[in-house]
C-alpha positions as a Markdown table, in Angstrom:
| # | Residue | x | y | z |
|---|---|---|---|---|
| 1 | Met | 10.4 | -18.1 | -3.1 |
| 2 | Ile | 10.0 | -14.5 | -1.9 |
| 3 | Asp | 7.7 | -12.2 | -4.1 |
| 4 | Thr | 9.7 | -9.0 | -4.7 |
| 5 | Ser | 7.9 | -7.5 | -7.6 |
| 6 | Ala | 6.6 | -4.0 | -6.7 |
| 7 | His | 3.5 | -2.2 | -7.8 |
| 8 | Leu | 2.2 | 1.2 | -6.9 |
| 9 | Leu | -1.5 | 1.0 | -5.7 |
| 10 | Phe | -3.5 | 4.2 | -5.2 |
| 11 | Ser | -5.9 | 3.7 | -2.3 |
| 12 | Tyr | -8.6 | 6.2 | -1.4 |
| 13 | Gly | -10.7 | 3.9 | 0.8 |
| 14 | Thr | -10.6 | 0.8 | 2.9 |
| 15 | Leu | -7.3 | -0.5 | 1.6 |
| 16 | Arg | -5.7 | 2.3 | 3.8 |
| 17 | Gln | -7.2 | 0.8 | 7.0 |
| 18 | Pro | -4.5 | -1.0 | 9.0 |
| 19 | Glu | -6.8 | -3.9 | 9.9 |
| 20 | Val | -7.7 | -4.5 | 6.3 |
| 21 | Gln | -4.0 | -4.3 | 5.3 |
| 22 | Arg | -3.0 | -6.8 | 8.0 |
| 23 | Ser | -5.7 | -9.2 | 7.0 |
| 24 | Leu | -5.0 | -9.0 | 3.2 |
| 25 | Phe | -1.3 | -8.5 | 3.1 |
| 26 | Gly | -0.1 | -9.8 | 6.5 |
| 27 | Arg | 1.4 | -6.4 | 7.3 |
| 28 | Glu | 0.7 | -2.7 | 7.4 |
| 29 | Val | 1.7 | -1.0 | 4.2 |
| 30 | Pro | 3.0 | 2.5 | 4.7 |
| 31 | Gly | 1.5 | 5.0 | 2.2 |
| 32 | Thr | 2.7 | 8.2 | 0.6 |
| 33 | Pro | 0.1 | 11.0 | 0.2 |
| 34 | Ala | -1.0 | 11.1 | -3.4 |
| 35 | Leu | -3.7 | 12.9 | -5.5 |
| 36 | Leu | -5.7 | 11.4 | -8.4 |
| 37 | Pro | -6.9 | 14.3 | -10.6 |
| 38 | Gly | -10.1 | 14.2 | -12.7 |
| 39 | Tyr | -12.2 | 12.2 | -10.1 |
| 40 | Arg | -14.5 | 12.7 | -7.2 |
| 41 | Leu | -15.7 | 10.3 | -4.6 |
| 42 | Ser | -19.1 | 8.7 | -4.2 |
| 43 | Thr | -20.3 | 5.6 | -2.2 |
| 44 | Val | -21.3 | 2.2 | -3.2 |
| 45 | Glu | -23.3 | -0.3 | -1.1 |
| 46 | Ile | -21.4 | -3.5 | -0.4 |
| 47 | Thr | -23.3 | -6.8 | 0.0 |
| 48 | Asp | -20.4 | -9.2 | 0.5 |
| 49 | Pro | -20.5 | -10.2 | 4.2 |
| 50 | Glu | -16.8 | -10.9 | 4.4 |
| 51 | Val | -15.8 | -7.5 | 3.0 |
| 52 | Ile | -18.3 | -5.8 | 5.3 |
| 53 | Ala | -16.9 | -7.7 | 8.4 |
| 54 | Leu | -13.3 | -6.8 | 7.4 |
| 55 | Ser | -13.9 | -3.1 | 6.6 |
| 56 | Gly | -16.6 | -2.5 | 9.3 |
| 57 | Ser | -19.0 | -0.9 | 6.8 |
| 58 | Asp | -21.5 | -1.7 | 4.1 |
| 59 | Arg | -20.8 | 1.6 | 2.3 |
| 60 | His | -17.4 | 2.1 | 0.6 |
| 61 | Pro | -16.0 | 5.0 | -1.4 |
| 62 | Ile | -15.9 | 4.6 | -5.2 |
| 63 | Leu | -14.4 | 6.9 | -7.8 |
| 64 | Gln | -16.5 | 8.9 | -10.1 |
| 65 | Pro | -14.7 | 10.2 | -13.2 |
| 66 | Thr | -15.4 | 13.9 | -13.9 |
| 67 | Gly | -12.8 | 14.6 | -16.6 |
| 68 | Asp | -12.2 | 18.0 | -14.8 |
| 69 | Pro | -8.5 | 18.3 | -13.8 |
| 70 | Ala | -9.5 | 20.7 | -11.1 |
| 71 | Asp | -11.3 | 17.8 | -9.3 |
| 72 | Gly | -9.2 | 15.4 | -7.4 |
| 73 | Val | -9.3 | 12.5 | -4.9 |
| 74 | Glu | -6.7 | 12.4 | -2.0 |
| 75 | Gly | -5.4 | 9.1 | -1.0 |
| 76 | Ala | -2.2 | 7.1 | -0.5 |
| 77 | Ala | 0.2 | 5.5 | -2.9 |
| 78 | Leu | 1.0 | 2.0 | -1.5 |
| 79 | Leu | 4.0 | -0.1 | -2.7 |
| 80 | Val | 2.7 | -3.7 | -2.9 |
| 81 | Thr | 4.0 | -7.0 | -4.2 |
| 82 | Asp | 2.4 | -9.2 | -6.9 |
| 83 | Ala | 0.9 | -11.4 | -4.2 |
| 84 | Glu | -0.5 | -8.4 | -2.3 |
| 85 | Leu | -2.0 | -6.9 | -5.5 |
| 86 | Ala | -3.7 | -10.3 | -6.1 |
| 87 | Ala | -5.0 | -10.3 | -2.5 |
| 88 | Ala | -6.4 | -6.8 | -3.1 |
| 89 | Asp | -8.0 | -8.0 | -6.3 |
| 90 | Asp | -9.7 | -10.8 | -4.4 |
| 91 | Tyr | -10.9 | -8.3 | -1.7 |
| 92 | Glu | -12.5 | -5.8 | -4.1 |
| 93 | Val | -16.1 | -6.7 | -5.0 |
| 94 | Thr | -17.5 | -6.8 | -8.5 |
| 95 | Asp | -18.4 | -3.1 | -8.4 |
| 96 | Tyr | -14.7 | -2.3 | -8.9 |
| 97 | Arg | -12.1 | -3.1 | -11.5 |
| 98 | Arg | -8.3 | -2.5 | -11.3 |
| 99 | Thr | -6.9 | 0.0 | -13.9 |
| 100 | Leu | -3.7 | 2.1 | -14.3 |
| 101 | Val | -4.1 | 5.8 | -13.8 |
| 102 | Pro | -1.7 | 8.8 | -13.7 |
| 103 | Leu | -1.3 | 10.4 | -10.4 |
| 104 | Ala | -0.8 | 14.2 | -10.0 |
| 105 | Ser | 2.9 | 13.4 | -9.2 |
| 106 | Gly | 3.3 | 11.9 | -12.7 |
| 107 | Ala | 3.6 | 8.3 | -11.4 |
| 108 | Glu | 1.3 | 5.6 | -12.7 |
| 109 | Ala | -0.5 | 3.6 | -10.2 |
| 110 | Trp | -3.2 | 0.8 | -10.1 |
| 111 | Val | -6.5 | 1.9 | -8.7 |
| 112 | Tyr | -9.9 | 0.3 | -8.1 |
| 113 | Ala | -12.3 | 2.2 | -10.3 |
| 114 | Pro | -16.0 | 1.6 | -11.0 |
| 115 | Ala | -16.5 | -1.6 | -13.0 |
| 116 | Ala | -19.4 | -0.1 | -15.0 |
| 117 | Gly | -19.1 | 3.0 | -17.0 |
């Protein structure tokens, strides 16, 4: 059975990398430029060796909520299936949790935000 359910996933980091997409999703996922208001980017140290090997870095971007609508994080809105969203969940380390957010366009998208805080 083919998985045809679609979800909008806002990516601001390694999920935009073609090699990460091919490994996780079995394909490159085209993205549409998008903006997430009320956040800035910081970095988090990654210790999972598989994630480091796949992404090529032990430092990944992570969202920091500011509550200021003048702040914003640029990224890409990716259209992914249920199975691809589950693969992204498996890839993201425990520093992140998936949550729904409103994009500047008005669309709602899943995003990986800090697990704590």
